[in-house]
C-alpha positions in Angstrom: -17.1 7.8 -5.4 -14.6 9.9 -3.5 -14.6 9.4 0.3 -15.0 12.7 2.2 -12.3 11.7 4.6 -9.3 9.5 3.9 -6.7 8.7 6.6 -3.8 6.3 7.0 -3.5 4.4 10.3 -0.2 3.7 12.0 0.2 0.6 9.8 -0.2 2.6 6.6 -3.5 1.0 5.8 -5.9 3.2 3.9 -9.1 3.8 5.8 -11.8 5.3 3.7 -14.7 4.4 6.0 -16.2 7.6 7.4 -17.2 5.8 10.6 -13.8 4.3 11.2 -12.1 7.5 10.4 -14.2 9.4 12.9 -13.6 6.7 15.5 -9.8 6.8 14.9 -9.7 10.6 15.1 -11.7 10.6 18.4 -9.4 8.0 19.8 -6.3 10.1 19.0 -8.0 13.2 20.6 -8.9 11.5 23.8 
């Protein structure tokens, strides 16, 4: 299983949850 979106937060923790990734991206945009 390969996540569609993989990001690293400011602590360098891998976030492969789509919901968390979207929330984080929206938080940065706002």
